[in-house]
N, C-alpha and C positions, 0 to 999 in steps of 0.2 A: 730109738737107737738099739742096735743089737747087743747081745751080751758080750760079744767079742770086743766091741769098742768100750762097753761099760767097764770091762776088766782093766783097760788101759786108763780110763778116765776116773776111776774111783778116787774120791777126794782124800789126799793124804792129810794127816792131822797137821794143823797149823803150828809151825814152829817159828815164832817171832825171834829174830836174831840178826846177826850181822853176816853179810856175804860180800865176797870180793866183787861180784857182778850181779846186778839185778836186771833181768830181762822182762820187759813189759809186753805181755800178750803171747798167747800160744797158738797163733795162726800160722800161716805158711812162713812168715818171716821169723816168728819167735821159735818155732820148732827147728828151722834151719840154723838159726843162730845158736841155739842150745847144742845142736850137734857139733858145731865148730868149737864151741867152748869145751865140750867134753873131750873132743879128739885132740885139740891143739893146745889147750890150757889145762892139762890134767891136774895141775897143782892149785888151780883156782876154785874156790867155792862159788856156787851160783844158784840162784833161784829164779824160776819163771812164774810171774803172777798173772793169772788169767781170770777175768770177771765171769766168764761163762763156766758151765759145769763140765766142759769138755774142750779138747783142742779143736782147731779147724777154722776159727775166725769167720771169714766170709762164707765158707762152705757149710757152716752151721747156721749163720744168720739167715741166709736166703733159702727159702723152701718153696718157691714158686714152681709151677710145672715146667719140666724140661731143663732145670738149672744145670748149666754146663760151663766149662771153660771156654773162653774165646781166644786163648793162646794154646799152642800145642804143648803137650805134657813132656815132650823131650827137652824143651827149654824152660817150661814153667815148673817142671819137676827139678829136683836138686841135681847138682853135678855129681854127687856122691851116691845117688840111688837110681838105679836103672828103671826106666819106664817101659812096660811091656805090652800095654794095651793100645787102643786106638788113640791117635794124637789128640783129638778133642774128647774130653772125658766128662762124665757126669760128676755131680757133687759127691755122690756115694763112692765113686771110684777114687776120687781125690782123697776123701777121708780114709779110705782103706789104705791107700798109699802112705798117707801121713801116719796112720796107726802102725804100719810096719816100721817106719823110721823110729817112732817112739819106742816100740818094743825091741827092735834089733839093737838099739843103742842105749837101752836102760835109761831113757830120759824121764819116765814118769815120776821117778823119785825126786826129781828136781822141780816138779811143777806143783803149784798150789792153785787149784781151781776154786772158783767161787770167791775170788778176792778182787774186789773193785778198788782200784787206787783212786784216792780222793786228792791227795796232796803229795808233793815232793819238794823238799827244801834242801838247798845246798848251803853248807857252812864252810867258809874258807878257814876258819880257825881250827876246825876238826878235819878238813879235807875229806868230807864224806857227805853223802846224801842221806836224808831221813825221809822214808816213804811211809805215808799213813794210808792204810787201806781199811776196808770194811768187809767182813765175812757176809756174803749175800744170803746164806742160809740162816744165820743166827743174829745178824746185825752187830756182831762183836767187832769192836775196833782192833786193828792190828798195827804194829809198827815194826818196820824193818830199817836197818841201816846198811849202806853199801858204799863201796869205793867208786863204783862205776855204774852208770845208768844207761841201759841199752834199750832204746825205744823202738818196739816192733809192733805197735798197736794198730798199724794201718793209717788210713788217711780220711776215713769218712765215719759219720756218726751211725753206729749200728742200731740204735734204739728205734729210729724211724727214718724214712727216706724224705726226699724233697718233693713236695707237692705245691705248685703255685696255687694261689687263691683266685678262683674264678667266681664271678657273680652267679648266684643261683644254685650253688652246690648243695645247699640245704633243701632245695626243692626236688632234687632228683629222687625218684622213688626206690631205686635199687641201691645196692652197695657200691661204694667208691673205695677201691682197694689199691694201696701201693704194694708192688710185688715184694718189697723188703719186709713187710709185715703181713705176710700171706696168711689168711685165716684157714685153719685146718678143715673147717666144715663148709668151705665155699663150694657150692655145687653149681657148675656152669653147664651141666648137661642140657642140651636143647635150648640154650640161652643165646641171646644176641649180646656179644661182648665188643666193647670199644676199648682199644689200648691206645692211650695217649703217649706218644713218644716214638722214636725211630732208632734207638740205639741198640746195644747188644741185648739188653733185657727184652725189649719188644721183639727183636728178631728171634729170641729163644721161645717166648711164651706163645707166639702165634702158631708155629708149626706144632708145638706140644699140645695146645688146647683145641686146635681146629677140628680134629676128628670128632670131638664130643659136642662142640658148640653147634647151634643152629647156623651161626655165621660169626666170624670174628674180623674186626676191621682195625687196621693200624691208622690212627689219625695223627698226622705229623704237620708241624708248622713248616718244616723244610726237610728235604731229603738228607740221607746219610750215605756214605760210601760203605760198601760191603765187598768182601772177597769171597769167592766161591771155590770150593775144592773138595776132593774126596776126603772122607774121614779115614784115610789110610795113607801110608807112606810106602811106596813101591820098593824102595831099597831096603827098608826094614823087613818087609815081608820076604824079599828074596834072601836076605842074610839069614833069616830064621829057617827058611827052607834048606839052607846050606849048613844049618846047625852051628852057626857062629855064636860064640859066647855072648850073653845078653849085655854084659858090661861093654864089650866092643861095639855091639849094635847101638847102644845108647850113645856112646861117644861119637861114632861115625855119623849117625843121624842128627845128633845135636849140632855137630859142626856143619853139616850140610844145610840144615835149616837156618842156622845163624849166618852162613855165607849168603844164602838166598835172601834173607831178610835185609842184610846190609845192602845188597845190590838193589833190592826193591826200594828201600828208603832213599838211597842216593838217586834212583831214577825218579822218584816222586818230586825231588827238588830240581833235577836236571831236565826232566821231560814230563811235567805234570799233565799236559794235554794227552800225551801218549798213554800214560797210566790211566787217566780218566777214560779214554776210549776203550782200553782193554777191560777195565772193571765193568763199564756199562755194557760192553759186548757180551760178557759172560752172563749178565742178567738177562739180556735180550734172548739169549739162547735157551733160557728156561721159561720165560713168560710169553715168548712168541713175538713176531715182528709187528703185530698190530697193537701191542700194549704201549701205553703212553709213558715210556721210560723217561723221556725228557722232563715230564712234570713230576713224576713220583720217585725217581731214583737218580736224579742229576743234581748234586749239591751245588751250592753257590760259592764253595771254597775249594782250594786245591787239595788233592789227596794228602793225608797225614797232618793236616792242621787239627784234626780230631782223630781219636782212635778209630781204626777200621776194624769192624767186627767180622769175624770169619763165620761163614755160613756153611756148615758141613753138608756135603752132597746136595746143596741148593735147596734144603728142605723148606725154607721160608718161601722161596719163589715157586716151588712145586705146588704148595698150598694155594698160592694166588692163581696159578695157571689152572688148577682144578676147580676153582670157584668157591672153595671153602673159606678163603680169606681174601681180603681186599685192602687196598690202600687209598686213603683220602688225604690229599694235601690241601690244607686250608687252616685258618685260624679260628680259635674259639671266641664266639661272641658272649655266650653265657650257657649255663646249665639250665635245663628245664626238667619238668617231671618225667618226660619220656625219653630224655637223652640230651644231646649236645646241639645247641643252635650254633651254626657256623657263621662266619662273617659274610660268606657268600649268600646267606639267607636260608640255606638248606638245614633241615633237622636230621641229625644222625641219631636214629633211634637205638636204644640200648636197654638191656636188662641189668647189665653189670658194666661198670667203668673201671678200668685199670689205669692208674697213673704211673707209667714207666718213665718218669720225668727226672730221674737221677737221684742224687744224694747230696747231703751237706758235707762240705769239707770240715774235718774235725782235726785240728792240730793238737798233737800230743794227747789224744783221747779225752779232752776236756779235763785233764789233770791240772790243778792249780800249782804252778811251779814258781818258786821264789829262789832268788840268789842272794844270800846274806840278808834275808828279810825283805828284799824288794821284789815285787811281782815281775816275772819275766814277760816282757813284751817282745815276742819273737820278731815282729815286724821292724823292730829297732836294731836287729842283729844282721850280720852278713854271713851267709853260709859258706863253709868250706866244703866244696865238692858235694853239696846237697846232703851232708851227713853230720857235720859239726857246725857250731855257731859261735861267732865272736862273743866273748863274755860269758859263755856257758861252759864251765869246766866239767871234765869227766862225763861227757854225754855224747852218745852217737845215736842218730835217727836213721832208720831204714825207710827210705822212700824210693820205690822201685821205678821201673821204666814204663813209659807210655807206648813207645814204638817197638819195644821188645818185651819179653816176658818179665813180669815183676820180679820173679825169683832170681833172675840172673844177677840182680844187684844185691840180693840177700847174700849170695855166695861171695861176691868180691868185697862187700863191706865187712862181712864176717872175717875174711882173711885179713883185712886191714886191722880190724879191732884186735884180733888175737896177736898180730904182730906189734901193735901199739902197746898192748898190755905187757908183753914180754920186754919191750924196749923201756917202758917206764920202770919195770922191776930191775932191769940191768943198770939203770941210772939212779936207782933209789928215789925216784920221783913219786910223789903222792898225788899230783894233779897235773893236768895238761889243759891248756887253753888254746883255742885257735885265735890268732890275732893278725890283723893286717900288718904287712911288712912295710918298711920305709918306702920301698918301690911301689907300694900300693896306695900311698897317701893321696894321690890325686885321681885315683881310679873312679870313673863314674859308677854310681850305685843305681841299679835298675831293679824292676820287679823280678820276682822269683823266676818267672818264665816269660818269654817274649810272646805276647798274644798273637803276633803275626806268624809265630812258629807253631803254637799249640794253644787252642782256645776253647776247650769244652766249658759248658755252662757252670759246672761245680767249681772249676778252677777260677773262672772270671768272678764268680760270686764271692769267693773266699781269698782272692789274691792278696788283699790287704792284711790277712792274718799270717802270711808266710814271710820268711826272711827275705832280705834283699840279696841280690847277686852282683858280682862285678863283671867286668868285660874280659876276664882271664879265666882259663879253665879251672884254676884252683879255687876260684870263688864263684862257682856256678854248678848247678846240677845240669850237666850238658845233655842228658838224654842219649848220649852216644855210647852205648855199651861197647861197640866195636873198638873205640879208642880207649875207654876206661878199663877194659879187661887187660890191656897192656900197661896202662899208666898206673893203676892202683898198686900193683906189686912193686913198682919202682919209686913210689912216693918216698922221699927222703924224710925220715922221721926226725931228723935234726935240722930240717929247714926252719927258717926264721918264722914261718907261719905257726909253728908249734912252740909254745912257751911252757916249760916244765918248772915245777916247784916241789 
């Protein structure tokens, strides 16, 4: 990490005490939430606790070759901070952007790095949370109390990724690496590399590693949808040539992208076969008419039932067309000393195997949470708009979007929280609970998300850990940013769904 970032992430001295709001995590959600608190709740004291030694979250955890966003930065970036680079950005570029947000808004003084939260306990008699943490550098225990807990820690386990257990893994002679825990000394120059998986991570490492490898192969059980486009936005370039103010460009381009995303999402539902034809046609234009797109790039589900990774400038497919990379669609029978034996009987030889097989859902960062001495079982609660939970007072969770940029929800949830905090103060309320209303009494309770609508592996493996939803927009995480951006500002804070005390 360069000295410029070190200056922002220097660890402040730990000051254990009481804060009006405690934000968990200094990733993209936590930094955005801290900004909103500083701007819109200037009278509130707050602290951000982060287990790492720096801000950045995902963009610090992942260090594999080519790490980049798979959302455009005009919408993945914050509404309040213009993005001026290429729409698909590297981790380093995103960290630089976040560093500017921290510096420009004097947020570093609110952040305590190297603080791993172990437990959080709510007391109804005190109307406050007690948060117990550990200093990662000294092992020193710390205790904070807060009126309001704002969970911005993300949704997956950072310590390690998800790797299935295959027979014979201990027989393989080379390294088996999950991209989430990338070894700094891994040398893949001139090596044969097999990447297991076909999601955004695989689509990133293949073109990044291909120039140095002897050959790199993406081994997938089934294909994934990809979108291809230029890593540039024509209207943004034109407006810059006209010397339009960057804040205007950011807002114009942001609105344009969101409009087009909304149209694309609706088309995926209304005309899935047409969308499928377009997506596959773009791939064929890169790999050529003789490539077996039907086998290797035609999924067995409709578009948008899983996240669609964006491939800037078609770099993944250019590597395949040039022969530096290839795709094998098959299932794994077992690992052997020289590689992976497939169910077809073929041996896929490798010197290095990368398991780009996803991650484990991690609800609330593995923090042990109790409510009046009883362990919280989130699966027993019902979610209010994917951010509050019945029976859990003074807590909001930021869980972003799948079909739009994660950060879009950071902004609208933050606006809601700041409005809620001001409303509680005006009422003299010390706590707020989300509770089902009389009209919700007979509402059917369903899984957090409909598997027919969105069903990635990590979500299906961890669905039992998540709250239930109802069949009304108030009691679900709808994934519809285009509706929620208008609905959230109009939420009636005196609705019967909110109970104050």
